[in-house]
All heavy atoms as TSV, in Angstrom:
chain	resi	resn	atom	element	x	y	z
A	1	MET	N	N	0.825	-1.199	0.000
A	1	MET	CA	C	0.000	0.000	0.000
A	1	MET	C	C	0.862	1.254	0.000
A	1	MET	O	O	0.539	2.211	-0.675
A	1	MET	CB	C	-0.931	-0.038	1.214
A	1	MET	CG	C	-1.941	1.052	1.199
A	1	MET	SD	S	-3.102	0.808	-0.126
A	1	MET	CE	C	-4.575	1.210	0.641
A	2	LYS	N	N	1.949	1.237	0.737
A	2	LYS	CA	C	2.818	2.404	0.819
A	2	LYS	C	C	3.428	2.721	-0.541
A	2	LYS	O	O	3.565	3.864	-0.928
A	2	LYS	CB	C	3.901	2.169	1.863
A	2	LYS	CG	C	4.751	3.378	2.119
A	2	LYS	CD	C	5.719	3.138	3.250
A	2	LYS	CE	C	6.503	4.408	3.481
A	2	LYS	NZ	N	7.432	4.257	4.592
A	3	ARG	N	N	3.781	1.670	-1.306
A	3	ARG	CA	C	4.375	1.864	-2.631
A	3	ARG	C	C	3.387	2.556	-3.574
A	3	ARG	O	O	3.752	3.433	-4.328
A	3	ARG	CB	C	4.817	0.529	-3.197
A	3	ARG	CG	C	5.464	0.656	-4.538
A	3	ARG	CD	C	5.950	-0.659	-5.042
A	3	ARG	NE	N	6.503	-0.477	-6.370
A	3	ARG	CZ	C	7.159	-1.369	-7.038
A	3	ARG	NH1	N	7.370	-2.543	-6.499
A	3	ARG	NH2	N	7.618	-1.127	-8.236
A	4	ASP	N	N	2.120	2.169	-3.554
A	4	ASP	CA	C	1.102	2.802	-4.397
A	4	ASP	C	C	0.980	4.287	-4.087
A	4	ASP	O	O	0.828	5.103	-4.978
A	4	ASP	CB	C	-0.256	2.128	-4.205
A	4	ASP	CG	C	-0.283	0.725	-4.799
A	4	ASP	OD1	O	0.537	0.457	-5.708
A	4	ASP	OD2	O	-1.108	-0.081	-4.353
A	5	LYS	N	N	1.071	4.629	-2.824
A	5	LYS	CA	C	0.963	6.026	-2.420
A	5	LYS	C	C	2.139	6.833	-2.965
A	5	LYS	O	O	1.991	7.941	-3.448
A	5	LYS	CB	C	0.893	6.145	-0.902
A	5	LYS	CG	C	0.671	7.559	-0.426
A	5	LYS	CD	C	0.543	7.630	1.071
A	5	LYS	CE	C	0.326	9.078	1.469
A	5	LYS	NZ	N	0.225	9.240	2.911
A	6	LEU	N	N	3.339	6.263	-2.941
A	6	LEU	CA	C	4.514	6.948	-3.457
A	6	LEU	C	C	4.426	7.157	-4.969
A	6	LEU	O	O	4.846	8.176	-5.492
A	6	LEU	CB	C	5.781	6.170	-3.112
A	6	LEU	CG	C	6.184	6.167	-1.645
A	6	LEU	CD1	C	7.403	5.269	-1.444
A	6	LEU	CD2	C	6.491	7.569	-1.176
A	7	GLU	N	N	3.887	6.199	-5.694
A	7	GLU	CA	C	3.752	6.317	-7.140
A	7	GLU	C	C	2.742	7.396	-7.526
A	7	GLU	O	O	2.835	7.984	-8.586
A	7	GLU	CB	C	3.341	4.978	-7.738
A	7	GLU	CG	C	4.456	3.958	-7.727
A	7	GLU	CD	C	4.028	2.626	-8.293
A	7	GLU	OE1	O	2.919	2.550	-8.839
A	7	GLU	OE2	O	4.799	1.662	-8.181
A	8	MET	N	N	1.789	7.663	-6.650
A	8	MET	CA	C	0.751	8.631	-6.947
A	8	MET	C	C	1.198	10.062	-6.658
A	8	MET	O	O	0.559	10.997	-7.076
A	8	MET	CB	C	-0.508	8.323	-6.129
A	8	MET	CG	C	-1.139	7.005	-6.440
A	8	MET	SD	S	-1.909	6.985	-8.047
A	8	MET	CE	C	-3.307	8.009	-7.719
A	9	GLU	N	N	2.298	10.243	-5.959
A	9	GLU	CA	C	2.744	11.584	-5.622
A	9	GLU	C	C	3.176	12.336	-6.870
A	9	GLU	O	O	3.642	11.754	-7.835
A	9	GLU	CB	C	3.896	11.524	-4.615
A	9	GLU	CG	C	3.438	11.131	-3.235
A	9	GLU	CD	C	4.567	11.170	-2.227
A	9	GLU	OE1	O	5.607	11.788	-2.523
A	9	GLU	OE2	O	4.397	10.588	-1.152
A	10	ASP	N	N	3.039	13.624	-6.805
A	10	ASP	CA	C	3.388	14.498	-7.917
A	10	ASP	C	C	4.889	14.481	-8.157
A	10	ASP	O	O	5.677	14.596	-7.220
A	10	ASP	CB	C	2.915	15.922	-7.607
A	10	ASP	CG	C	2.897	16.792	-8.822
A	10	ASP	OD1	O	3.253	16.337	-9.919
A	10	ASP	OD2	O	2.518	17.965	-8.669
A	11	GLU	N	N	5.294	14.350	-9.434
A	11	GLU	CA	C	6.706	14.294	-9.756
A	11	GLU	C	C	7.270	15.648	-10.184
A	11	GLU	O	O	8.443	15.752	-10.510
A	11	GLU	CB	C	6.939	13.282	-10.872
A	11	GLU	CG	C	6.594	11.870	-10.459
A	11	GLU	CD	C	6.813	10.884	-11.586
A	11	GLU	OE1	O	7.310	11.280	-12.651
A	11	GLU	OE2	O	6.473	9.712	-11.390
A	12	LEU	N	N	6.455	16.688	-10.177
A	12	LEU	CA	C	6.933	18.002	-10.581
A	12	LEU	C	C	7.828	18.606	-9.509
A	12	LEU	O	O	7.631	18.390	-8.320
A	12	LEU	CB	C	5.751	18.948	-10.826
A	12	LEU	CG	C	4.897	18.644	-12.046
A	12	LEU	CD1	C	3.740	19.625	-12.103
A	12	LEU	CD2	C	5.702	18.721	-13.312
A	13	ARG	N	N	8.787	19.352	-9.962
A	13	ARG	CA	C	9.670	20.033	-9.022
A	13	ARG	C	C	8.916	21.142	-8.297
A	13	ARG	O	O	7.969	21.715	-8.821
A	13	ARG	CB	C	10.853	20.636	-9.771
A	13	ARG	CG	C	11.741	19.598	-10.378
A	13	ARG	CD	C	12.882	20.253	-11.085
A	13	ARG	NE	N	13.744	19.254	-11.684
A	13	ARG	CZ	C	14.787	19.540	-12.427
A	13	ARG	NH1	N	15.116	20.787	-12.670
A	13	ARG	NH2	N	15.507	18.577	-12.940
A	14	SER	N	N	9.370	21.468	-7.142
A	14	SER	CA	C	8.670	22.466	-6.331
A	14	SER	C	C	8.757	23.867	-6.940
A	14	SER	O	O	7.927	24.722	-6.664
A	14	SER	CB	C	9.234	22.480	-4.914
A	14	SER	OG	O	10.614	22.801	-4.958
A	15	GLU	N	N	9.774	24.135	-7.802
A	15	GLU	CA	C	9.902	25.477	-8.372
A	15	GLU	C	C	8.917	25.761	-9.508
A	15	GLU	O	O	8.784	26.884	-9.949
A	15	GLU	CB	C	11.335	25.740	-8.856
A	15	GLU	CG	C	11.821	24.826	-9.947
A	15	GLU	CD	C	12.634	23.644	-9.423
A	15	GLU	OE1	O	12.527	23.294	-8.252
A	15	GLU	OE2	O	13.373	23.082	-10.227
A	16	TYR	N	N	8.219	24.732	-9.983
A	16	TYR	CA	C	7.214	24.956	-11.021
A	16	TYR	C	C	5.957	25.541	-10.388
A	16	TYR	O	O	5.398	24.978	-9.460
A	16	TYR	CB	C	6.856	23.668	-11.745
A	16	TYR	CG	C	7.965	23.116	-12.588
A	16	TYR	CD1	C	8.357	21.792	-12.463
A	16	TYR	CD2	C	8.622	23.903	-13.524
A	16	TYR	CE1	C	9.370	21.270	-13.252
A	16	TYR	CE2	C	9.638	23.392	-14.307
A	16	TYR	CZ	C	10.006	22.071	-14.163
A	16	TYR	OH	O	11.005	21.566	-14.936
A	17	ASN	N	N	5.507	26.673	-10.911
A	17	ASN	CA	C	4.309	27.324	-10.397
A	17	ASN	C	C	3.214	27.172	-11.441
A	17	ASN	O	O	3.179	27.894	-12.434
A	17	ASN	CB	C	4.596	28.799	-10.110
A	17	ASN	CG	C	3.411	29.481	-9.475
A	17	ASN	OD1	O	2.349	28.890	-9.295
A	17	ASN	ND2	N	3.586	30.739	-9.131
A	18	LEU	N	N	2.324	26.236	-11.242
A	18	LEU	CA	C	1.283	25.952	-12.224
A	18	LEU	C	C	0.162	26.985	-12.217
A	18	LEU	O	O	-0.648	27.014	-13.123
A	18	LEU	CB	C	0.714	24.556	-11.992
A	18	LEU	CG	C	1.719	23.414	-12.147
A	18	LEU	CD1	C	1.041	22.083	-11.901
A	18	LEU	CD2	C	2.379	23.440	-13.513
A	19	LYS	N	N	0.132	27.843	-11.212
A	19	LYS	CA	C	-0.904	28.868	-11.164
A	19	LYS	C	C	-0.697	29.927	-12.238
A	19	LYS	O	O	-1.631	30.576	-12.666
A	19	LYS	CB	C	-0.949	29.522	-9.785
A	19	LYS	CG	C	-1.427	28.577	-8.718
A	19	LYS	CD	C	-1.468	29.233	-7.371
A	19	LYS	CE	C	-1.928	28.216	-6.333
A	19	LYS	NZ	N	-1.940	28.772	-4.996
A	20	ASN	N	N	0.548	30.107	-12.690
A	20	ASN	CA	C	0.847	31.094	-13.727
A	20	ASN	C	C	0.885	30.488	-15.120
A	20	ASN	O	O	1.268	31.150	-16.076
A	20	ASN	CB	C	2.190	31.772	-13.439
A	20	ASN	CG	C	2.138	32.604	-12.178
A	20	ASN	OD1	O	1.087	33.083	-11.795
A	20	ASN	ND2	N	3.271	32.758	-11.533
A	21	LEU	N	N	0.512	29.243	-15.237
A	21	LEU	CA	C	0.538	28.560	-16.523
A	21	LEU	C	C	-0.523	29.135	-17.449
A	21	LEU	O	O	-1.683	29.282	-17.065
A	21	LEU	CB	C	0.290	27.065	-16.314
A	21	LEU	CG	C	0.372	26.180	-17.532
A	21	LEU	CD1	C	1.801	26.180	-18.065
A	21	LEU	CD2	C	-0.052	24.770	-17.186
A	22	ARG	N	N	-0.115	29.485	-18.666
A	22	ARG	CA	C	-1.060	30.034	-19.638
A	22	ARG	C	C	-1.501	28.918	-20.575
A	22	ARG	O	O	-0.689	28.162	-21.079
A	22	ARG	CB	C	-0.395	31.149	-20.433
A	22	ARG	CG	C	0.049	32.296	-19.537
A	22	ARG	CD	C	0.892	33.240	-20.302
A	22	ARG	NE	N	0.059	34.328	-20.776
A	22	ARG	CZ	C	0.445	35.237	-21.635
A	22	ARG	NH1	N	1.643	35.202	-22.136
A	22	ARG	NH2	N	-0.365	36.201	-22.010
A	23	VAL	N	N	-2.786	28.842	-20.820
A	23	VAL	CA	C	-3.339	27.810	-21.691
A	23	VAL	C	C	-3.808	28.476	-22.970
A	23	VAL	O	O	-4.531	29.475	-22.939
A	23	VAL	CB	C	-4.514	27.084	-20.994
A	23	VAL	CG1	C	-5.129	26.059	-21.921
A	23	VAL	CG2	C	-4.047	26.452	-19.706
A	24	ARG	N	N	-3.374	27.921	-24.102
A	24	ARG	CA	C	-3.771	28.477	-25.396
A	24	ARG	C	C	-5.123	27.908	-25.807
A	24	ARG	O	O	-5.366	26.720	-25.710
A	24	ARG	CB	C	-2.734	28.116	-26.454
A	24	ARG	CG	C	-1.423	28.793	-26.222
A	24	ARG	CD	C	-0.438	28.413	-27.259
A	24	ARG	NE	N	-0.861	28.941	-28.547
A	24	ARG	CZ	C	-0.207	28.765	-29.670
A	24	ARG	NH1	N	0.894	28.067	-29.685
A	24	ARG	NH2	N	-0.637	29.275	-30.792
A	25	LYS	N	N	-5.991	28.781	-26.250
A	25	LYS	CA	C	-7.288	28.351	-26.753
A	25	LYS	C	C	-7.136	27.836	-28.173
A	25	LYS	O	O	-6.301	28.305	-28.930
A	25	LYS	CB	C	-8.276	29.513	-26.762
A	25	LYS	CG	C	-8.683	29.991	-25.411
A	25	LYS	CD	C	-9.697	31.087	-25.540
A	25	LYS	CE	C	-10.115	31.631	-24.205
A	25	LYS	NZ	N	-11.088	32.700	-24.328
A	26	LEU	N	N	-7.954	26.899	-28.526
A	26	LEU	CA	C	-7.993	26.398	-29.886
A	26	LEU	C	C	-9.280	26.856	-30.541
A	26	LEU	O	O	-10.291	27.068	-29.890
A	26	LEU	CB	C	-7.922	24.870	-29.896
A	26	LEU	CG	C	-6.657	24.260	-29.312
A	26	LEU	CD1	C	-6.760	22.744	-29.324
A	26	LEU	CD2	C	-5.431	24.694	-30.083
A	27	GLY	N	N	-9.257	27.003	-31.836
A	27	GLY	CA	C	-10.463	27.353	-32.572
A	27	GLY	C	C	-10.652	28.841	-32.727
A	27	GLY	O	O	-9.728	29.637	-32.604
A	28	SER	N	N	-11.886	29.230	-32.985
A	28	SER	CA	C	-12.179	30.621	-33.317
A	28	SER	C	C	-12.028	31.568	-32.126
A	28	SER	O	O	-11.892	32.764	-32.306
A	28	SER	CB	C	-13.598	30.725	-33.872
A	28	SER	OG	O	-14.528	30.272	-32.908
A	29	GLY	N	N	-12.046	31.063	-30.904
A	29	GLY	CA	C	-11.903	31.911	-29.731
A	29	GLY	C	C	-10.461	32.244	-29.411
A	29	GLY	O	O	-10.185	32.973	-28.483
A	30	ARG	N	N	-9.536	31.729	-30.202
A	30	ARG	CA	C	-8.112	31.915	-29.959
A	30	ARG	C	C	-7.676	33.323	-30.315
A	30	ARG	O	O	-8.174	33.920	-31.252
A	30	ARG	CB	C	-7.361	30.901	-30.821
A	30	ARG	CG	C	-5.924	30.849	-30.605
A	30	ARG	CD	C	-5.386	29.694	-31.397
A	30	ARG	NE	N	-3.956	29.790	-31.493
A	30	ARG	CZ	C	-3.205	28.903	-32.074
A	30	ARG	NH1	N	-3.747	27.860	-32.636
A	30	ARG	NH2	N	-1.918	29.048	-32.130
A	31	LYS	N	N	-6.734	33.860	-29.551
A	31	LYS	CA	C	-6.212	35.194	-29.819
A	31	LYS	C	C	-5.443	35.204	-31.123
A	31	LYS	O	O	-4.752	34.272	-31.456
A	31	LYS	CB	C	-5.251	35.624	-28.719
A	31	LYS	CG	C	-5.856	36.317	-27.571
A	31	LYS	CD	C	-4.752	36.842	-26.685
A	31	LYS	CE	C	-5.307	37.524	-25.474
A	31	LYS	NZ	N	-4.250	37.972	-24.586
A	32	SER	N	N	-5.539	36.300	-31.823
A	32	SER	CA	C	-4.760	36.479	-33.035
A	32	SER	C	C	-3.533	37.297	-32.674
A	32	SER	O	O	-3.611	38.263	-31.936
A	32	SER	CB	C	-5.587	37.208	-34.083
A	32	SER	OG	O	-4.812	37.456	-35.212
A	33	PHE	N	N	-2.385	36.910	-33.186
A	33	PHE	CA	C	-1.154	37.616	-32.885
A	33	PHE	C	C	-0.750	38.475	-34.067
A	33	PHE	O	O	0.321	38.342	-34.629
A	33	PHE	CB	C	-0.052	36.630	-32.521
A	33	PHE	CG	C	-0.358	35.885	-31.260
A	33	PHE	CD1	C	-0.849	34.599	-31.299
A	33	PHE	CD2	C	-0.188	36.479	-30.031
A	33	PHE	CE1	C	-1.146	33.918	-30.144
A	33	PHE	CE2	C	-0.474	35.806	-28.858
A	33	PHE	CZ	C	-0.959	34.525	-28.922
A	34	GLY	N	N	-1.624	39.375	-34.488
A	34	GLY	CA	C	-1.321	40.292	-35.582
A	34	GLY	C	C	-1.741	39.786	-36.941
A	34	GLY	O	O	-1.845	40.548	-37.878
A	35	GLY	N	N	-1.982	38.528	-37.085
A	35	GLY	CA	C	-2.380	37.967	-38.367
A	35	GLY	C	C	-3.882	37.868	-38.479
A	35	GLY	O	O	-4.613	37.963	-37.504
A	36	VAL	N	N	-4.334	37.677	-39.685
A	36	VAL	CA	C	-5.758	37.520	-39.941
A	36	VAL	C	C	-6.000	36.059	-40.277
A	36	VAL	O	O	-5.294	35.463	-41.086
A	36	VAL	CB	C	-6.210	38.417	-41.105
A	36	VAL	CG1	C	-7.667	38.175	-41.438
A	36	VAL	CG2	C	-5.966	39.872	-40.779
A	37	THR	N	N	-6.990	35.465	-39.668
A	37	THR	CA	C	-7.339	34.085	-39.952
A	37	THR	C	C	-8.536	34.069	-40.888
A	37	THR	O	O	-9.536	34.737	-40.628
A	37	THR	CB	C	-7.691	33.335	-38.658
A	37	THR	OG1	O	-6.566	33.401	-37.791
A	37	THR	CG2	C	-8.035	31.904	-38.933
A	38	VAL	N	N	-8.391	33.327	-41.973
A	38	VAL	CA	C	-9.470	33.191	-42.940
A	38	VAL	C	C	-9.849	31.723	-43.019
A	38	VAL	O	O	-8.987	30.861	-43.163
A	38	VAL	CB	C	-9.025	33.698	-44.335
A	38	VAL	CG1	C	-10.128	33.499	-45.347
A	38	VAL	CG2	C	-8.605	35.146	-44.258
A	39	ARG	N	N	-11.120	31.437	-42.919
A	39	ARG	CA	C	-11.590	30.056	-42.986
A	39	ARG	C	C	-12.024	29.748	-44.413
A	39	ARG	O	O	-12.889	30.419	-44.966
A	39	ARG	CB	C	-12.753	29.853	-42.029
A	39	ARG	CG	C	-13.243	28.433	-41.951
A	39	ARG	CD	C	-14.294	28.308	-40.899
A	39	ARG	NE	N	-13.720	28.745	-39.629
A	39	ARG	CZ	C	-13.619	27.976	-38.563
A	39	ARG	NH1	N	-14.062	26.765	-38.599
A	39	ARG	NH2	N	-13.094	28.438	-37.463
A	40	LEU	N	N	-11.398	28.738	-45.001
A	40	LEU	CA	C	-11.734	28.333	-46.357
A	40	LEU	C	C	-12.772	27.225	-46.322
A	40	LEU	O	O	-12.761	26.379	-45.426
A	40	LEU	CB	C	-10.482	27.820	-47.086
A	40	LEU	CG	C	-9.326	28.795	-47.234
A	40	LEU	CD1	C	-8.158	28.098	-47.902
A	40	LEU	CD2	C	-9.739	30.017	-48.015
A	41	GLU	N	N	-13.634	27.230	-47.306
A	41	GLU	CA	C	-14.596	26.136	-47.453
A	41	GLU	C	C	-13.827	24.870	-47.816
A	41	GLU	O	O	-12.758	24.941	-48.439
A	41	GLU	CB	C	-15.624	26.470	-48.536
A	41	GLU	CG	C	-16.530	27.644	-48.176
A	41	GLU	CD	C	-17.444	27.333	-47.010
A	41	GLU	OE1	O	-17.925	26.182	-46.906
A	41	GLU	OE2	O	-17.678	28.239	-46.195
A	42	PRO	N	N	-14.325	23.705	-47.442
A	42	PRO	CA	C	-13.592	22.463	-47.678
A	42	PRO	C	C	-13.215	22.212	-49.141
A	42	PRO	O	O	-12.113	21.748	-49.428
A	42	PRO	CB	C	-14.542	21.374	-47.178
A	42	PRO	CG	C	-15.412	22.063	-46.192
A	42	PRO	CD	C	-15.546	23.478	-46.671
A	43	ASP	N	N	-14.111	22.554	-50.081
A	43	ASP	CA	C	-13.798	22.315	-51.490
A	43	ASP	C	C	-12.670	23.221	-51.980
A	43	ASP	O	O	-11.878	22.828	-52.828
A	43	ASP	CB	C	-15.039	22.480	-52.367
A	43	ASP	CG	C	-15.645	23.876	-52.278
A	43	ASP	OD1	O	-15.571	24.495	-51.194
A	43	ASP	OD2	O	-16.201	24.347	-53.281
A	44	VAL	N	N	-12.564	24.403	-51.424
A	44	VAL	CA	C	-11.474	25.313	-51.779
A	44	VAL	C	C	-10.186	24.863	-51.097
A	44	VAL	O	O	-9.119	24.821	-51.720
A	44	VAL	CB	C	-11.818	26.765	-51.375
A	44	VAL	CG1	C	-10.657	27.699	-51.635
A	44	VAL	CG2	C	-13.066	27.237	-52.111
A	45	ALA	N	N	-10.256	24.497	-49.831
A	45	ALA	CA	C	-9.076	24.107	-49.064
A	45	ALA	C	C	-8.391	22.874	-49.640
A	45	ALA	O	O	-7.167	22.766	-49.582
A	45	ALA	CB	C	-9.463	23.860	-47.608
A	46	GLU	N	N	-9.144	21.975	-50.228
A	46	GLU	CA	C	-8.517	20.762	-50.769
A	46	GLU	C	C	-7.683	21.043	-52.013
A	46	GLU	O	O	-6.884	20.211	-52.421
A	46	GLU	CB	C	-9.543	19.668	-51.025
A	46	GLU	CG	C	-10.446	19.898	-52.202
A	46	GLU	CD	C	-11.488	18.803	-52.370
A	46	GLU	OE1	O	-11.863	18.167	-51.373
A	46	GLU	OE2	O	-11.939	18.610	-53.508
A	47	MET	N	N	-7.831	22.225	-52.601
A	47	MET	CA	C	-7.053	22.581	-53.787
A	47	MET	C	C	-5.664	23.122	-53.430
A	47	MET	O	O	-4.795	23.205	-54.275
A	47	MET	CB	C	-7.798	23.638	-54.618
A	47	MET	CG	C	-9.145	23.173	-55.138
A	47	MET	SD	S	-9.045	21.709	-56.169
A	47	MET	CE	C	-8.086	22.312	-57.528
A	48	PHE	N	N	-5.456	23.487	-52.174
A	48	PHE	CA	C	-4.204	24.102	-51.750
A	48	PHE	C	C	-3.532	23.247	-50.674
A	48	PHE	O	O	-4.152	22.939	-49.657
A	48	PHE	CB	C	-4.462	25.509	-51.195
A	48	PHE	CG	C	-5.055	26.429	-52.222
A	48	PHE	CD1	C	-6.419	26.663	-52.258
A	48	PHE	CD2	C	-4.251	27.058	-53.153
A	48	PHE	CE1	C	-6.971	27.516	-53.203
A	48	PHE	CE2	C	-4.791	27.909	-54.100
A	48	PHE	CZ	C	-6.153	28.135	-54.129
A	49	PRO	N	N	-2.258	22.905	-50.880
A	49	PRO	CA	C	-1.577	22.061	-49.890
A	49	PRO	C	C	-1.228	22.791	-48.588
A	49	PRO	O	O	-1.151	22.163	-47.542
A	49	PRO	CB	C	-0.297	21.623	-50.614
A	49	PRO	CG	C	-0.076	22.645	-51.672
A	49	PRO	CD	C	-1.427	23.161	-52.057
A	50	ASP	N	N	-1.043	24.128	-48.664
A	50	ASP	CA	C	-0.676	24.869	-47.455
A	50	ASP	C	C	-0.989	26.352	-47.640
A	50	ASP	O	O	-1.456	26.786	-48.692
A	50	ASP	CB	C	0.800	24.673	-47.104
A	50	ASP	CG	C	1.728	25.032	-48.256
A	50	ASP	OD1	O	1.310	25.731	-49.192
A	50	ASP	OD2	O	2.894	24.610	-48.212
A	51	ALA	N	N	-0.711	27.143	-46.598
A	51	ALA	CA	C	-1.015	28.571	-46.610
A	51	ALA	C	C	-0.198	29.315	-47.665
A	51	ALA	O	O	-0.685	30.276	-48.264
A	51	ALA	CB	C	-0.767	29.169	-45.230
A	52	ASP	N	N	1.033	28.875	-47.911
A	52	ASP	CA	C	1.868	29.536	-48.918
A	52	ASP	C	C	1.243	29.431	-50.314
A	52	ASP	O	O	1.295	30.380	-51.092
A	52	ASP	CB	C	3.276	28.941	-48.929
A	52	ASP	CG	C	4.051	29.275	-47.676
A	52	ASP	OD1	O	3.764	30.324	-47.066
A	52	ASP	OD2	O	4.939	28.492	-47.311
A	53	ALA	N	N	0.643	28.294	-50.617
A	53	ALA	CA	C	-0.001	28.117	-51.916
A	53	ALA	C	C	-1.216	29.036	-52.059
A	53	ALA	O	O	-1.454	29.596	-53.129
A	53	ALA	CB	C	-0.416	26.660	-52.105
A	54	VAL	N	N	-1.949	29.211	-50.998
A	54	VAL	CA	C	-3.098	30.124	-51.016
A	54	VAL	C	C	-2.629	31.552	-51.245
A	54	VAL	O	O	-3.169	32.275	-52.084
A	54	VAL	CB	C	-3.913	30.025	-49.703
A	54	VAL	CG1	C	-5.020	31.068	-49.667
A	54	VAL	CG2	C	-4.474	28.636	-49.522
A	55	ASN	N	N	-1.595	31.959	-50.521
A	55	ASN	CA	C	-1.064	33.316	-50.675
A	55	ASN	C	C	-0.532	33.552	-52.085
A	55	ASN	O	O	-0.746	34.624	-52.660
A	55	ASN	CB	C	0.029	33.580	-49.637
A	55	ASN	CG	C	-0.539	33.736	-48.249
A	55	ASN	OD1	O	-1.639	34.243	-48.070
A	55	ASN	ND2	N	0.199	33.290	-47.267
A	56	GLU	N	N	0.146	32.576	-52.657
A	56	GLU	CA	C	0.666	32.713	-54.017
A	56	GLU	C	C	-0.472	32.887	-55.022
A	56	GLU	O	O	-0.403	33.744	-55.915
A	56	GLU	CB	C	1.496	31.483	-54.375
A	56	GLU	CG	C	2.146	31.551	-55.723
A	56	GLU	CD	C	2.958	30.303	-56.028
A	56	GLU	OE1	O	3.301	29.549	-55.098
A	56	GLU	OE2	O	3.245	30.093	-57.219
A	57	ALA	N	N	-1.528	32.099	-54.873
A	57	ALA	CA	C	-2.672	32.205	-55.777
A	57	ALA	C	C	-3.359	33.560	-55.638
A	57	ALA	O	O	-3.753	34.181	-56.641
A	57	ALA	CB	C	-3.665	31.075	-55.506
A	58	LEU	N	N	-3.508	34.037	-54.424
A	58	LEU	CA	C	-4.157	35.334	-54.219
A	58	LEU	C	C	-3.309	36.482	-54.752
A	58	LEU	O	O	-3.842	37.435	-55.330
A	58	LEU	CB	C	-4.460	35.540	-52.726
A	58	LEU	CG	C	-5.569	34.647	-52.166
A	58	LEU	CD1	C	-5.678	34.804	-50.661
A	58	LEU	CD2	C	-6.896	34.937	-52.846
A	59	ARG	N	N	-1.990	36.389	-54.575
A	59	ARG	CA	C	-1.116	37.427	-55.137
A	59	ARG	C	C	-1.189	37.444	-56.656
A	59	ARG	O	O	-1.172	38.514	-57.284
A	59	ARG	CB	C	0.313	37.213	-54.657
A	59	ARG	CG	C	0.497	37.584	-53.204
A	59	ARG	CD	C	1.957	37.488	-52.774
A	59	ARG	NE	N	2.075	37.784	-51.362
A	59	ARG	CZ	C	2.334	36.890	-50.422
A	59	ARG	NH1	N	2.555	35.632	-50.742
A	59	ARG	NH2	N	2.402	37.262	-49.162
A	60	PHE	N	N	-1.260	36.269	-57.267
A	60	PHE	CA	C	-1.418	36.193	-58.722
A	60	PHE	C	C	-2.729	36.847	-59.147
A	60	PHE	O	O	-2.775	37.625	-60.104
A	60	PHE	CB	C	-1.382	34.728	-59.182
A	60	PHE	CG	C	-1.652	34.565	-60.646
A	60	PHE	CD1	C	-0.682	34.882	-61.590
A	60	PHE	CD2	C	-2.880	34.102	-61.081
A	60	PHE	CE1	C	-0.937	34.738	-62.939
A	60	PHE	CE2	C	-3.143	33.963	-62.429
A	60	PHE	CZ	C	-2.163	34.287	-63.360
A	61	LEU	N	N	-3.793	36.563	-58.448
A	61	LEU	CA	C	-5.098	37.153	-58.764
A	61	LEU	C	C	-5.067	38.670	-58.616
A	61	LEU	O	O	-5.633	39.401	-59.433
A	61	LEU	CB	C	-6.170	36.543	-57.844
A	61	LEU	CG	C	-7.597	36.992	-58.073
A	61	LEU	CD1	C	-8.064	36.616	-59.482
A	61	LEU	CD2	C	-8.521	36.385	-57.045
A	62	ILE	N	N	-4.379	39.165	-57.608
A	62	ILE	CA	C	-4.242	40.615	-57.402
A	62	ILE	C	C	-3.511	41.244	-58.586
A	62	ILE	O	O	-3.914	42.290	-59.110
A	62	ILE	CB	C	-3.534	40.921	-56.071
A	62	ILE	CG1	C	-4.428	40.544	-54.895
A	62	ILE	CG2	C	-3.120	42.383	-55.999
A	62	ILE	CD1	C	-3.706	40.540	-53.558
A	63	ARG	N	N	-2.409	40.615	-59.029
A	63	ARG	CA	C	-1.652	41.155	-60.178
A	63	ARG	C	C	-2.506	41.175	-61.442
A	63	ARG	O	O	-2.496	42.160	-62.188
A	63	ARG	CB	C	-0.392	40.309	-60.422
A	63	ARG	CG	C	0.723	40.600	-59.475
A	63	ARG	CD	C	2.046	40.006	-59.955
A	63	ARG	NE	N	1.974	38.597	-60.301
A	63	ARG	CZ	C	2.212	37.585	-59.455
A	63	ARG	NH1	N	2.531	37.843	-58.199
A	63	ARG	NH2	N	2.135	36.342	-59.852
A	64	VAL	N	N	-3.268	40.131	-61.681
A	64	VAL	CA	C	-4.107	40.051	-62.875
A	64	VAL	C	C	-5.185	41.122	-62.844
A	64	VAL	O	O	-5.442	41.794	-63.855
A	64	VAL	CB	C	-4.738	38.633	-63.009
A	64	VAL	CG1	C	-5.828	38.605	-64.063
A	64	VAL	CG2	C	-3.655	37.619	-63.320
A	65	THR	N	N	-5.829	41.315	-61.702
A	65	THR	CA	C	-6.891	42.306	-61.633
A	65	THR	C	C	-6.353	43.731	-61.739
A	65	THR	O	O	-7.033	44.608	-62.255
A	65	THR	CB	C	-7.713	42.164	-60.330
A	65	THR	OG1	O	-6.861	42.239	-59.222
A	65	THR	CG2	C	-8.474	40.840	-60.324
A	66	ARG	N	N	-5.140	43.968	-61.263
A	66	ARG	CA	C	-4.556	45.314	-61.397
A	66	ARG	C	C	-4.183	45.629	-62.835
A	66	ARG	O	O	-4.223	46.785	-63.249
A	66	ARG	CB	C	-3.322	45.444	-60.505
A	66	ARG	CG	C	-3.672	45.592	-59.048
A	66	ARG	CD	C	-2.432	45.833	-58.224
A	66	ARG	NE	N	-2.775	46.001	-56.820
A	66	ARG	CZ	C	-1.900	45.988	-55.841
A	66	ARG	NH1	N	-0.625	45.803	-56.114
A	66	ARG	NH2	N	-2.288	46.155	-54.603
A	67	GLN	N	N	-3.798	44.632	-63.594
A	67	GLN	CA	C	-3.414	44.836	-64.985
A	67	GLN	C	C	-4.610	45.121	-65.876
A	67	GLN	O	O	-4.475	45.747	-66.911
A	67	GLN	CB	C	-2.639	43.616	-65.517
A	67	GLN	CG	C	-1.279	43.470	-64.894
A	67	GLN	CD	C	-0.589	42.183	-65.317
A	67	GLN	OE1	O	-1.164	41.385	-66.041
A	67	GLN	NE2	N	0.635	42.001	-64.851
A	68	ASN	N	N	-5.773	44.640	-65.489
A	68	ASN	CA	C	-6.984	44.833	-66.331
A	68	ASN	C	C	-7.766	46.023	-65.923
A	68	ASN	O	O	-8.081	46.585	-65.135
A	68	ASN	CB	C	-7.863	43.585	-66.302
A	68	ASN	CG	C	-7.186	42.443	-67.023
A	68	ASN	OD1	O	-6.357	42.668	-67.892
A	68	ASN	ND2	N	-7.535	41.237	-66.655
């Protein structure tokens, strides 16, 4: 019985202060750090492998519309 009690004790060091621990939110309630989050529809998102591909396509579209 004594061994079970020892295994259940907290293994964190005493200098860790969990009261100041910050937890990051996930999803739409998450803070933005200067960037803008845009949600793509699933059919559009499957056409782009990553955010860089989306940005490249949008920059191309911007150049085309400025030329016309």
